[in-house]
ROKOLVEX-517717 format. One line per field, with one value per residue: residue in three letters; x, y, z of N, C-alpha, C in turn. Coordinates in pm, 1 decimal, padded with zeros to 6 digits. Layout:
N
r = Ala / ...
n.east = X / ...
n.north = Y / ...
n.up = Z / ...
ca.east = X / ...
ca.north = Y / ...
ca.up = Z / ...
c.east = X / ...
c.north = Y / ...
c.up = Z / ...
END
This chain:
163
r = Unk / Unk / Unk / Unk / Unk / Unk / Unk / Unk / Unk / Unk / Unk / Unk / Unk / Unk / Unk / Unk / Unk / Unk / Unk / Unk / Unk / Unk / Unk / Unk / Unk / Unk / Unk / Unk / Unk / Unk / Unk / Unk / Unk / Unk / Unk / Unk / Unk / Unk / Unk / Unk / Unk / Unk / Unk / Unk / Unk / Unk / Unk / Unk / Unk / Unk / Unk / Unk / Unk / Unk / Unk / Unk / Unk / Unk / Unk / Unk / Unk / Unk / Unk / Unk / Unk / Unk / Unk / Unk / Unk / Unk / Unk / Unk / Unk / Unk / Unk / Unk / Unk / Unk / Unk / Unk / Unk / Unk / Unk / Unk / Unk / Unk / Unk / Unk / Unk / Unk / Unk / Unk / Unk / Unk / Unk / Unk / Unk / Unk / Unk / Unk / Unk / Unk / Unk / Unk / Unk / Unk / Unk / Unk / Unk / Unk / Unk / Unk / Unk / Unk / Unk / Unk / Unk / Unk / Unk / Unk / Unk / Unk / Unk / Unk / Unk / Unk / Unk / Unk / Unk / Unk / Unk / Unk / Unk / Unk / Unk / Unk / Unk / Unk / Unk / Unk / Unk / Unk / Unk / Unk / Unk / Unk / Unk / Unk / Unk / Unk / Unk / Unk / Unk / Unk / Unk / Unk / Unk / Unk / Unk / Unk / Unk / Unk / Unk
n.east = -00565.7 / -00687.1 / -00469.3 / -00414.3 / -00650.4 / -00628.2 / -00398.6 / -00490.5 / -00684.5 / -00523.7 / -00380.4 / -00585.6 / -00677.1 / -00442.4 / -00418.2 / -00651.8 / -00594.1 / -00375.7 / -00504.2 / -00681.1 / -00499.3 / -00378.6 / -00599.7 / -00642.6 / -00403.3 / -00425.8 / -00628.9 / -00519.5 / -00397.4 / -00175.0 / 00171.0 / 00262.8 / 00050.8 / 00055.9 / 00240.7 / 00585.6 / 00740.0 / 00550.9 / 00356.8 / 00081.7 / -00024.3 / -00195.6 / -00304.8 / -00431.5 / -00508.6 / -00575.5 / -00550.5 / -00544.2 / -00397.6 / -00168.0 / 00083.0 / 00080.1 / 00186.7 / 00340.8 / 00484.5 / 00380.3 / 00522.3 / 00359.0 / 00343.8 / 00622.1 / 00806.2 / 01061.3 / 01333.3 / 01161.6 / 00913.0 / 00613.6 / 00359.7 / 00095.3 / -00156.9 / -00438.6 / -00596.7 / -00768.9 / -00907.2 / -01025.5 / -01137.1 / -01176.5 / -01382.4 / -01486.2 / -01708.2 / -01888.9 / -01940.7 / -01937.4 / -01649.6 / -01602.5 / -01398.7 / -01055.2 / -00915.3 / -00901.0 / -00711.2 / -00553.2 / -00304.1 / -00192.2 / 00112.2 / 00304.6 / 00565.7 / 00915.4 / 01085.7 / 01304.4 / 01372.3 / 01154.8 / 00828.0 / 00498.0 / 00191.3 / -00134.8 / -00409.4 / -00703.4 / -00963.8 / -01087.7 / -01070.9 / -01255.4 / -01517.6 / -01771.4 / -01885.2 / -02021.8 / -02090.6 / -02083.7 / -02125.5 / -01918.0 / -01707.8 / -01542.3 / -01504.9 / -01229.7 / -01100.9 / -00841.2 / -00665.6 / -00342.7 / -00074.2 / 00249.0 / 00456.8 / 00251.7 / 00018.0 / 00175.5 / 00319.3 / 00615.0 / 00826.8 / 00925.6 / 00791.8 / 00805.5 / 00716.4 / 00443.4 / 00311.5 / 00166.7 / 00068.1 / 00011.3 / -00143.7 / -00253.3 / -00278.7 / -00282.6 / -00275.3 / -00411.7 / -00741.8 / -00990.6 / -01211.2 / -01002.7 / -00865.9 / -00671.8 / -00653.0 / -00485.1 / -00431.9 / -00201.1 / -00014.4 / 00285.6 / 00608.6
n.north = -05021.7 / -04769.7 / -04609.0 / -04669.1 / -04576.8 / -04300.5 / -04241.4 / -04309.1 / -04110.7 / -03881.2 / -03934.9 / -03939.2 / -03672.7 / -03537.4 / -03623.8 / -03511.5 / -03239.5 / -03223.7 / -03296.1 / -03080.8 / -02865.4 / -02944.1 / -02921.0 / -02643.0 / -02551.7 / -02659.7 / -02506.0 / -02259.6 / -02041.0 / -02165.6 / -02086.5 / -02125.3 / -02056.0 / -01782.3 / -01578.9 / -01538.5 / -01235.1 / -01061.4 / -00767.9 / -00544.6 / -00245.7 / 00057.1 / 00373.1 / 00708.1 / 01026.7 / 01377.2 / 01581.0 / 01849.9 / 02160.1 / 02063.9 / 02158.1 / 02284.0 / 02057.5 / 01926.2 / 01641.9 / 01403.9 / 01194.7 / 00935.5 / 00665.8 / 00485.2 / 00204.7 / 00116.2 / -00081.4 / -00287.5 / -00465.4 / -00376.0 / -00591.0 / -00608.1 / -00363.1 / -00164.3 / 00116.2 / 00413.9 / 00711.1 / 01046.5 / 01291.9 / 01566.4 / 01535.0 / 01539.7 / 01389.9 / 01182.0 / 00899.2 / 00547.7 / 00429.8 / 00664.9 / 00956.6 / 00971.0 / 01085.5 / 01443.2 / 01605.1 / 01470.9 / 01226.8 / 00895.5 / 00743.7 / 00453.1 / 00239.6 / 00244.9 / 00492.3 / 00713.5 / 00523.1 / 00398.3 / 00520.2 / 00448.3 / 00570.2 / 00494.2 / 00544.5 / 00559.3 / 00587.2 / 00346.1 / 00311.6 / 00478.6 / 00469.9 / 00566.8 / 00666.0 / 00917.1 / 01192.6 / 01456.5 / 01708.5 / 01697.7 / 01570.5 / 01259.3 / 00910.3 / 00707.0 / 00385.6 / 00146.9 / -00157.2 / -00268.0 / -00479.0 / -00600.6 / -00641.8 / -00692.5 / -00605.5 / -00413.5 / -00294.5 / -00238.8 / -00510.4 / -00467.0 / -00286.8 / -00017.4 / 00227.0 / 00457.0 / 00729.7 / 01061.0 / 01276.9 / 01612.0 / 01706.2 / 01937.4 / 02294.2 / 02448.9 / 02475.8 / 02198.5 / 02221.0 / 02126.5 / 01855.0 / 01640.5 / 01329.9 / 01047.9 / 00700.9 / 00414.6 / 00068.4 / -00182.5 / -00479.9 / -00581.3 / -00711.9
n.up = 04825.0 / 04836.4 / 04780.4 / 04512.3 / 04388.9 / 04438.9 / 04288.4 / 04034.6 / 04000.3 / 03991.3 / 03761.1 / 03570.5 / 03597.2 / 03524.2 / 03257.5 / 03151.3 / 03174.2 / 02993.8 / 02751.6 / 02730.5 / 02698.3 / 02459.3 / 02287.8 / 02290.4 / 02174.6 / 01918.9 / 01812.1 / 01757.8 / 01497.8 / 01256.1 / 01222.3 / 00970.7 / 00811.7 / 00791.9 / 00596.4 / 00642.5 / 00731.7 / 00622.7 / 00596.1 / 00658.5 / 00532.0 / 00582.4 / 00476.2 / 00478.6 / 00336.0 / 00315.3 / 00031.1 / -00008.4 / -00088.6 / -00208.0 / -00417.3 / -00759.0 / -01003.4 / -00817.5 / -00648.3 / -00419.0 / -00197.5 / -00104.7 / 00006.9 / 00109.5 / 00108.6 / 00104.0 / 00210.0 / 00158.8 / -00036.5 / -00211.3 / -00264.0 / -00341.6 / -00383.6 / -00292.6 / -00412.9 / -00350.6 / -00469.3 / -00451.8 / -00673.4 / -00906.6 / -01197.6 / -01538.3 / -01599.7 / -01389.5 / -01423.9 / -01425.7 / -01580.6 / -01716.6 / -01787.1 / -01666.5 / -01348.0 / -01320.2 / -01195.6 / -00997.7 / -01004.0 / -00960.8 / -00895.8 / -00933.2 / -00834.4 / -00831.2 / -00670.8 / -00834.2 / -01016.5 / -01183.3 / -01216.3 / -01259.7 / -01399.7 / -01270.3 / -01270.8 / -01464.6 / -01717.4 / -01674.8 / -01402.7 / -01290.1 / -01083.4 / -01077.3 / -00848.8 / -00654.0 / -00440.7 / -00438.8 / -00672.8 / -00960.2 / -00834.1 / -00808.5 / -00721.9 / -00752.2 / -00808.5 / -00786.8 / -00814.8 / -00770.3 / -00871.8 / -00825.3 / -01107.4 / -01287.9 / -01548.7 / -01687.3 / -01484.1 / -01283.4 / -01162.1 / -00912.4 / -00660.4 / -00452.0 / -00387.6 / -00365.1 / -00507.1 / -00524.1 / -00777.2 / -00849.5 / -01118.6 / -01213.6 / -01295.3 / -01072.3 / -00707.1 / -00522.2 / -00412.2 / -00371.7 / -00283.5 / -00238.2 / -00196.9 / -00079.6 / -00028.7 / 00072.0 / 00083.4 / 00148.5 / 00081.7 / 00209.9 / 00168.1
ca.east = -00664.8 / -00705.4 / -00352.6 / -00432.4 / -00758.9 / -00574.3 / -00306.4 / -00573.3 / -00746.4 / -00419.1 / -00350.9 / -00699.9 / -00672.4 / -00327.9 / -00453.1 / -00754.2 / -00522.7 / -00300.3 / -00599.7 / -00727.6 / -00390.7 / -00366.5 / -00713.8 / -00616.6 / -00293.5 / -00473.8 / -00717.9 / -00440.9 / -00353.4 / -00037.5 / 00261.2 / 00276.5 / -00061.2 / 00088.3 / 00373.4 / 00687.3 / 00785.1 / 00442.4 / 00293.1 / -00031.3 / -00013.2 / -00306.4 / -00284.0 / -00526.4 / -00465.9 / -00635.3 / -00446.0 / -00559.7 / -00275.8 / -00056.3 / 00114.2 / 00071.4 / 00302.9 / 00415.0 / 00470.0 / 00372.6 / 00558.9 / 00256.0 / 00391.1 / 00756.2 / 00834.9 / 01199.1 / 01371.1 / 01061.1 / 00835.3 / 00468.5 / 00317.5 / -00037.5 / -00213.4 / -00566.4 / -00587.2 / -00892.7 / -00878.7 / -01134.6 / -01087.4 / -01271.1 / -01391.6 / -01588.8 / -01825.0 / -01868.8 / -02010.0 / -01841.0 / -01579.2 / -01579.1 / -01259.7 / -00966.7 / -00913.7 / -00846.9 / -00600.9 / -00470.3 / -00257.8 / -00117.8 / 00227.3 / 00344.7 / 00691.7 / 01032.5 / 01133.6 / 01438.5 / 01388.0 / 01038.3 / 00697.4 / 00396.6 / 00056.9 / -00226.3 / -00549.9 / -00751.0 / -01109.6 / -01131.6 / -01072.6 / -01366.0 / -01622.3 / -01903.0 / -01936.4 / -02010.0 / -02193.0 / -02066.1 / -02110.4 / -01782.5 / -01610.2 / -01563.2 / -01417.3 / -01157.0 / -01042.8 / -00756.4 / -00582.2 / -00218.0 / 00009.1 / 00384.4 / 00484.3 / 00132.7 / -00043.0 / 00274.9 / 00386.7 / 00743.9 / 00829.3 / 00959.1 / 00719.3 / 00834.6 / 00665.0 / 00317.2 / 00320.0 / 00055.9 / 00111.1 / -00090.5 / -00124.9 / -00322.4 / -00198.8 / -00295.4 / -00276.6 / -00536.9 / -00822.6 / -01120.3 / -01218.7 / -00906.2 / -00816.2 / -00617.4 / -00647.3 / -00415.4 / -00402.2 / -00100.1 / 00054.7 / 00427.8 / 00699.0
ca.north = -04988.7 / -04625.4 / -04549.7 / -04686.6 / -04487.8 / -04165.0 / -04233.7 / -04309.9 / -03977.0 / -03787.8 / -03967.8 / -03892.5 / -03527.4 / -03498.5 / -03648.2 / -03413.3 / -03112.8 / -03235.7 / -03293.1 / -02942.0 / -02784.7 / -02983.7 / -02863.8 / -02499.5 / -02535.5 / -02695.1 / -02401.0 / -02143.5 / -02047.9 / -02210.5 / -01985.3 / -02153.5 / -01991.0 / -01641.4 / -01570.1 / -01470.3 / -01106.4 / -00990.6 / -00660.9 / -00480.4 / -00101.9 / 00140.1 / 00516.3 / 00799.7 / 01165.7 / 01484.7 / 01632.1 / 01995.3 / 02239.3 / 02009.4 / 02256.1 / 02244.0 / 01982.2 / 01864.7 / 01499.5 / 01373.7 / 01054.5 / 00893.9 / 00547.0 / 00439.1 / 00086.7 / 00076.3 / -00172.6 / -00392.9 / -00450.5 / -00381.3 / -00702.3 / -00573.8 / -00246.6 / -00111.7 / 00261.7 / 00488.2 / 00853.5 / 01134.5 / 01404.3 / 01621.4 / 01468.4 / 01599.8 / 01304.9 / 01080.5 / 00775.5 / 00437.6 / 00421.6 / 00797.4 / 01003.2 / 00957.9 / 01207.3 / 01557.4 / 01670.1 / 01379.6 / 01102.2 / 00811.1 / 00680.8 / 00334.0 / 00179.9 / 00266.9 / 00629.4 / 00721.6 / 00419.3 / 00414.0 / 00535.0 / 00437.1 / 00615.0 / 00380.2 / 00582.5 / 00575.6 / 00583.3 / 00217.1 / 00317.3 / 00563.1 / 00379.4 / 00628.6 / 00697.4 / 01059.6 / 01255.2 / 01599.3 / 01730.3 / 01724.0 / 01487.0 / 01115.9 / 00817.1 / 00619.5 / 00270.6 / 00059.6 / -00253.4 / -00289.8 / -00592.4 / -00592.2 / -00726.5 / -00717.7 / -00493.7 / -00312.8 / -00238.3 / -00303.0 / -00623.3 / -00415.6 / -00165.4 / 00026.1 / 00362.7 / 00504.5 / 00875.6 / 01136.7 / 01390.7 / 01712.2 / 01736.1 / 02060.8 / 02416.9 / 02522.2 / 02387.5 / 02126.9 / 02290.2 / 02060.1 / 01735.9 / 01547.0 / 01237.9 / 00919.8 / 00595.1 / 00299.2 / -00047.1 / -00255.6 / -00594.8 / -00553.7 / -00819.8
ca.up = 04727.2 / 04839.8 / 04715.4 / 04368.0 / 04347.6 / 04440.9 / 04174.5 / 03914.6 / 03987.8 / 03947.8 / 03622.1 / 03491.2 / 03600.7 / 03441.2 / 03116.5 / 03114.3 / 03155.0 / 02868.5 / 02640.2 / 02721.8 / 02641.9 / 02318.9 / 02214.8 / 02274.6 / 02079.5 / 01785.6 / 01763.7 / 01719.9 / 01359.1 / 01236.1 / 01168.6 / 00827.9 / 00743.9 / 00779.1 / 00536.1 / 00721.6 / 00680.1 / 00555.5 / 00673.2 / 00592.1 / 00555.8 / 00534.4 / 00496.8 / 00414.4 / 00347.1 / 00236.5 / -00058.2 / -00023.3 / -00074.2 / -00286.3 / -00521.9 / -00899.1 / -01050.5 / -00706.7 / -00621.8 / -00276.7 / -00174.9 / -00010.4 / 00077.8 / 00070.6 / 00189.2 / 00077.4 / 00101.9 / 00141.8 / -00159.3 / -00211.4 / -00348.9 / -00392.1 / -00315.9 / -00339.7 / -00403.9 / -00374.2 / -00481.6 / -00490.7 / -00753.4 / -01002.4 / -01327.2 / -01623.2 / -01585.4 / -01286.3 / -01456.8 / -01433.5 / -01708.3 / -01775.9 / -01787.0 / -01550.0 / -01266.2 / -01394.0 / -01124.2 / -00919.6 / -01065.5 / -00867.7 / -00960.1 / -00860.0 / -00881.3 / -00747.2 / -00686.2 / -00891.0 / -01119.4 / -01269.9 / -01151.7 / -01364.0 / -01362.4 / -01261.9 / -01280.4 / -01601.9 / -01724.2 / -01620.0 / -01256.2 / -01247.3 / -01035.3 / -01087.4 / -00715.4 / -00625.8 / -00357.4 / -00460.7 / -00817.2 / -01008.5 / -00763.2 / -00829.6 / -00652.6 / -00843.9 / -00739.0 / -00866.8 / -00743.5 / -00844.1 / -00831.0 / -00880.7 / -01222.5 / -01370.1 / -01621.8 / -01722.0 / -01367.1 / -01255.7 / -01069.0 / -00779.4 / -00621.0 / -00315.0 / -00369.4 / -00420.8 / -00498.6 / -00580.5 / -00858.3 / -00882.8 / -01260.5 / -01252.1 / -01299.9 / -00945.8 / -00590.3 / -00499.2 / -00312.0 / -00361.4 / -00199.5 / -00295.5 / -00094.2 / -00122.2 / 00070.2 / 00017.1 / 00167.9 / 00073.2 / 00138.8 / 00195.5 / 00210.1
c.east = -00685.7 / -00590.3 / -00366.2 / -00540.0 / -00709.7 / -00481.8 / -00384.9 / -00638.7 / -00645.0 / -00385.7 / -00461.9 / -00700.1 / -00559.0 / -00356.7 / -00555.9 / -00689.9 / -00446.3 / -00391.1 / -00652.1 / -00624.0 / -00374.8 / -00478.9 / -00693.9 / -00508.5 / -00342.2 / -00566.0 / -00641.9 / -00398.5 / -00206.8 / 00046.4 / 00280.6 / 00164.4 / -00034.0 / 00228.2 / 00468.6 / 00726.3 / 00678.3 / 00383.4 / 00178.4 / -00028.8 / -00139.1 / -00277.9 / -00391.8 / -00477.2 / -00554.4 / -00521.9 / -00454.7 / -00427.9 / -00156.4 / -00035.3 / 00103.6 / 00200.1 / 00381.0 / 00385.0 / 00475.9 / 00407.3 / 00470.8 / 00295.5 / 00525.9 / 00792.8 / 00977.8 / 01266.8 / 01269.2 / 00973.8 / 00685.2 / 00428.9 / 00186.3 / -00085.8 / -00348.5 / -00564.2 / -00723.7 / -00859.4 / -01009.2 / -01074.0 / -01198.8 / -01267.6 / -01502.8 / -01719.0 / -01795.1 / -01961.0 / -01904.0 / -01781.6 / -01557.4 / -01432.6 / -01186.3 / -00972.1 / -00849.5 / -00726.3 / -00501.3 / -00432.3 / -00177.8 / -00010.2 / 00275.7 / 00473.0 / 00801.2 / 01084.5 / 01277.3 / 01465.7 / 01275.6 / 00912.8 / 00593.2 / 00262.5 / -00040.8 / -00374.2 / -00586.9 / -00903.2 / -01163.4 / -01140.5 / -01182.9 / -01482.4 / -01761.8 / -01965.6 / -01914.1 / -02123.4 / -02188.9 / -02049.0 / -01965.6 / -01674.0 / -01644.6 / -01467.4 / -01359.0 / -01093.1 / -00955.0 / -00680.1 / -00460.2 / -00143.0 / 00143.9 / 00398.4 / 00364.7 / 00083.5 / 00054.7 / 00345.8 / 00518.7 / 00731.3 / 00856.0 / 00885.8 / 00753.1 / 00769.9 / 00529.1 / 00317.5 / 00197.3 / 00114.1 / -00007.4 / -00063.3 / -00194.0 / -00227.5 / -00209.4 / -00295.4 / -00412.6 / -00614.8 / -00959.1 / -01115.6 / -01130.4 / -00848.7 / -00751.2 / -00617.9 / -00583.2 / -00406.5 / -00309.3 / -00044.5 / 00201.8 / 00506.4 / 00841.4
c.north = -04837.4 / -04554.4 / -04558.8 / -04591.5 / -04343.5 / -04144.3 / -04228.0 / -04173.3 / -03874.7 / -03809.2 / -03917.4 / -03739.8 / -03475.0 / -03515.0 / -03546.0 / -03276.7 / -03115.5 / -03229.9 / -03150.7 / -02851.1 / -02816.1 / -02923.8 / -02714.9 / -02473.9 / -02561.7 / -02587.7 / -02277.9 / -02153.8 / -02087.6 / -02095.5 / -02004.3 / -02087.2 / -01842.6 / -01630.0 / -01487.5 / -01339.3 / -01026.5 / -00886.4 / -00604.6 / -00334.0 / -00033.8 / 00285.5 / 00593.7 / 00941.2 / 01257.3 / 01544.3 / 01782.7 / 02066.3 / 02184.6 / 02099.6 / 02198.2 / 02172.9 / 01909.9 / 01716.1 / 01479.0 / 01226.2 / 00995.7 / 00771.8 / 00507.6 / 00324.5 / 00037.2 / 00031.8 / -00284.2 / -00361.0 / -00456.2 / -00490.0 / -00668.1 / -00452.2 / -00212.6 / 00037.5 / 00322.0 / 00636.9 / 00927.1 / 01253.7 / 01452.2 / 01539.7 / 01534.7 / 01521.9 / 01199.6 / 00962.9 / 00667.7 / 00430.8 / 00554.7 / 00835.4 / 00979.0 / 01086.8 / 01323.2 / 01621.3 / 01571.9 / 01258.2 / 01026.9 / 00738.3 / 00566.8 / 00278.9 / 00199.5 / 00407.7 / 00628.7 / 00616.8 / 00433.8 / 00422.7 / 00540.3 / 00492.1 / 00497.6 / 00416.3 / 00608.9 / 00579.7 / 00454.0 / 00218.4 / 00407.8 / 00472.4 / 00439.0 / 00661.1 / 00845.7 / 01103.8 / 01406.6 / 01620.7 / 01763.2 / 01642.0 / 01340.5 / 01036.2 / 00723.3 / 00508.8 / 00192.3 / -00033.8 / -00279.0 / -00407.9 / -00579.2 / -00689.8 / -00756.2 / -00589.7 / -00379.3 / -00248.3 / -00309.9 / -00418.2 / -00577.9 / -00283.8 / -00136.3 / 00161.5 / 00382.5 / 00654.8 / 00937.7 / 01256.7 / 01483.4 / 01755.1 / 01862.8 / 02179.9 / 02498.6 / 02424.6 / 02317.8 / 02196.9 / 02225.1 / 01944.3 / 01630.7 / 01462.3 / 01117.2 / 00825.5 / 00473.9 / 00191.1 / -00135.9 / -00373.3 / -00578.5 / -00673.4 / -00771.9
c.up = 04719.8 / 04770.0 / 04563.1 / 04317.2 / 04341.1 / 04320.8 / 04044.2 / 03891.6 / 03939.4 / 03800.5 / 03530.1 / 03484.6 / 03512.5 / 03293.2 / 03067.9 / 03088.1 / 03023.2 / 02746.0 / 02620.9 / 02658.9 / 02493.1 / 02235.5 / 02190.9 / 02170.3 / 01937.5 / 01728.3 / 01716.0 / 01574.4 / 01352.8 / 01181.3 / 01018.6 / 00747.9 / 00717.4 / 00720.4 / 00621.6 / 00654.8 / 00607.1 / 00649.8 / 00591.0 / 00631.6 / 00503.6 / 00570.1 / 00423.2 / 00433.1 / 00263.8 / 00153.4 / -00079.0 / 00000.3 / -00150.6 / -00407.3 / -00662.6 / -00941.0 / -00942.2 / -00695.3 / -00470.7 / -00259.4 / -00064.8 / 00071.0 / 00020.8 / 00163.7 / 00170.9 / 00206.6 / 00079.3 / 00020.9 / -00134.2 / -00311.4 / -00418.4 / -00314.8 / -00376.9 / -00311.2 / -00435.8 / -00370.1 / -00508.2 / -00562.7 / -00844.9 / -01130.9 / -01406.7 / -01612.4 / -01479.8 / -01311.6 / -01467.4 / -01574.0 / -01777.5 / -01756.9 / -01654.8 / -01468.4 / -01342.6 / -01325.6 / -01063.1 / -01003.8 / -00960.8 / -00947.1 / -00872.1 / -00919.7 / -00779.1 / -00773.7 / -00737.8 / -00998.6 / -01221.2 / -01184.6 / -01263.0 / -01315.5 / -01365.6 / -01269.0 / -01425.6 / -01599.6 / -01662.8 / -01467.9 / -01202.0 / -01210.2 / -01042.7 / -00953.3 / -00688.2 / -00534.4 / -00372.0 / -00611.2 / -00854.8 / -00939.5 / -00785.4 / -00742.1 / -00757.5 / -00760.8 / -00835.2 / -00772.6 / -00829.3 / -00784.3 / -00900.1 / -00997.4 / -01310.9 / -01435.9 / -01648.5 / -01604.9 / -01343.0 / -01156.3 / -00926.5 / -00756.7 / -00475.9 / -00283.9 / -00434.7 / -00397.2 / -00564.2 / -00654.4 / -00879.5 / -01026.2 / -01305.2 / -01247.9 / -01171.4 / -00829.2 / -00575.5 / -00388.7 / -00292.9 / -00263.4 / -00265.2 / -00183.8 / -00158.9 / -00002.0 / 00004.1 / 00124.8 / 00085.9 / 00154.3 / 00106.4 / 00245.5 / 00203.3
END
């Protein structure tokens, strides 16, 4: 009888361990929930000193593609009210270097956020193949469209999903 009781305890203990392991495994996110080959990229930069007419290749994910990106830029504007004019100096270009790069900042991207007179925050979310953008995006570049080097509070921040 003592031998059976000892075996029963081992069996119960073994089963308890297995149930505990199974519970831990079930709590972990499934690999199927996370798309294979997906990365999340974030970058920020001050743009002071970017020469007039110069292009700054800010993010290049070649050969992987940017599926979606959110871009925030600070730049001078005649009016910093939501929907007012696009940035006066900084333009962001999205696409594929050497193929096509499309400008993405406009009056619609002016969010009306400002803490310094003459400076505004512009936000835009871009998706490959939508709103006139190319199906293949591998590059996000900054163009200084002014006649002099950038010297104000000019910044760019991008977060992007890359596959």
